[in-house]
C-alpha positions as CSV (number, residue, x, y, z in Angstrom):
1,M,-8.6,99.9,200.6
2,G,-12.4,99.5,201.1
3,K,-14.7,97.2,199.2
4,T,-17.0,98.7,196.6
5,K,-20.7,98.0,197.1
6,Y,-22.7,97.2,194.1
7,S,-26.5,97.3,194.0
8,A,-28.5,94.2,193.5
9,K,-29.9,95.6,190.3
10,Y,-26.5,96.3,188.9
11,K,-25.3,92.8,189.8
12,T,-28.4,91.2,188.2
13,E,-27.9,93.2,185.0
14,I,-24.3,92.0,184.8
15,V,-25.1,88.4,185.6
16,L,-27.9,88.3,183.0
17,E,-25.5,89.8,180.5
18,L,-23.0,87.1,181.5
19,L,-25.6,84.3,181.1
20,R,-26.5,85.4,177.6
21,E,-22.9,84.4,176.7
22,E,-22.6,87.1,174.1
23,E,-19.2,88.0,175.4
24,Q,-16.6,86.0,177.3
25,I,-16.3,86.6,181.0
26,G,-12.9,88.3,180.5
27,A,-14.3,90.8,178.0
28,L,-17.4,91.4,180.1
29,A,-15.2,92.0,183.2
30,A,-13.0,94.4,181.3
31,K,-16.0,96.2,179.8
32,H,-17.4,96.9,183.3
33,K,-14.0,97.3,185.0
34,L,-14.6,94.3,187.3
35,H,-12.5,91.3,188.1
36,P,-13.5,88.1,186.3
37,N,-13.6,86.2,189.6
38,L,-16.1,88.7,191.0
39,L,-18.4,88.0,188.0
40,R,-18.0,84.2,188.6
41,N,-19.0,84.6,192.2
42,W,-22.0,86.7,191.3
43,R,-23.1,84.2,188.7
44,K,-22.7,81.3,191.2
45,E,-24.7,83.1,193.9
46,F,-27.4,84.1,191.3
47,L,-27.8,80.5,190.1
48,G,-27.7,79.1,193.6
49,K,-30.5,81.3,194.7
50,A,-32.6,81.1,191.5
51,P,-34.7,78.1,192.7
52,M,-36.0,80.2,195.7
53,I,-37.9,82.4,193.2
54,F,-40.2,79.5,192.3
55,D,-40.4,78.2,195.9
56,E,-44.1,78.5,196.8
57,S,-43.6,77.9,200.5
58,R,-41.2,80.8,200.7
59,Q,-43.6,83.0,198.8
60,K,-46.4,82.1,201.2
61,Q,-44.2,82.9,204.1
62,E,-43.3,86.3,202.6
63,N,-47.0,87.0,201.9
64,N,-48.0,85.9,205.4
65,A,-45.3,88.2,206.9
66,A,-46.5,91.1,204.8
67,K,-50.1,90.4,205.9
68,R,-49.1,90.3,209.5
69,E,-47.2,93.6,209.2
70,M,-50.1,95.3,207.5
71,Q,-52.5,94.0,210.2
72,E,-50.2,95.3,212.9
73,E,-50.1,98.7,211.2
74,K,-53.9,98.7,210.8
75,D,-54.3,97.8,214.5
76,E,-52.0,100.6,215.5
77,L,-53.8,103.1,213.3
78,L,-57.2,102.0,214.7
79,K,-55.8,102.4,218.2
80,T,-54.7,105.9,217.4
81,V,-58.1,106.8,215.8
82,G,-59.8,105.5,219.0
83,Q,-57.6,107.6,221.2
84,L,-58.1,110.7,219.2
85,T,-61.9,110.2,219.2
86,L,-61.9,109.9,223.0
87,E,-59.8,113.1,223.3
88,R,-62.1,115.0,220.9
89,D,-65.2,113.9,222.7
90,W,-63.7,114.9,226.0
91,L,-62.8,118.3,224.7
92,K,-66.3,118.8,223.3
93,K,-67.8,117.9,226.7
94,K,-65.5,120.2,228.6
95,S,-66.1,123.0,226.1
96,V,-69.8,122.7,226.6
97,E,-69.3,122.7,230.4
98,I,-67.1,125.8,230.4
99,F,-68.4,127.9,227.5
100,G,-72.0,126.7,227.2
101,P,-73.8,124.7,224.4
102,D,-73.2,127.4,221.8
103,Y,-69.4,127.6,222.3
104,E,-68.7,126.9,218.7
105,K,-70.3,130.2,217.6
106,K,-68.1,132.1,220.1
107,F,-64.9,130.9,218.5
108,S,-65.7,130.5,214.8
109,K,-64.0,133.1,212.6
110,K,-66.3,135.4,210.7
111,P,-65.4,136.3,207.1
112,F,-64.3,139.9,206.4
């Protein structure tokens, strides 16, 4: 029998409900059709990772990684724009050589 995957959002909602202590763990588990040990494990994991939310060095690392990723994407896009500009300029030059300086008039569509 395969394991059921629960989304992080679902787990968080359940754990927050558990932490409010409005219901006992057994009642909450029965309400959501989950095993109480599963809820205990989720709560333990949640509380164990909670300090990371306020860890400034981790946040700085994530921000730096995001900035690097954005810079890499920007560099790639600029490279593509440069390549396309070169191709366009080459095509214009060849069009003038082959069809003459007024080549655009020869190929522009005229309205009906």
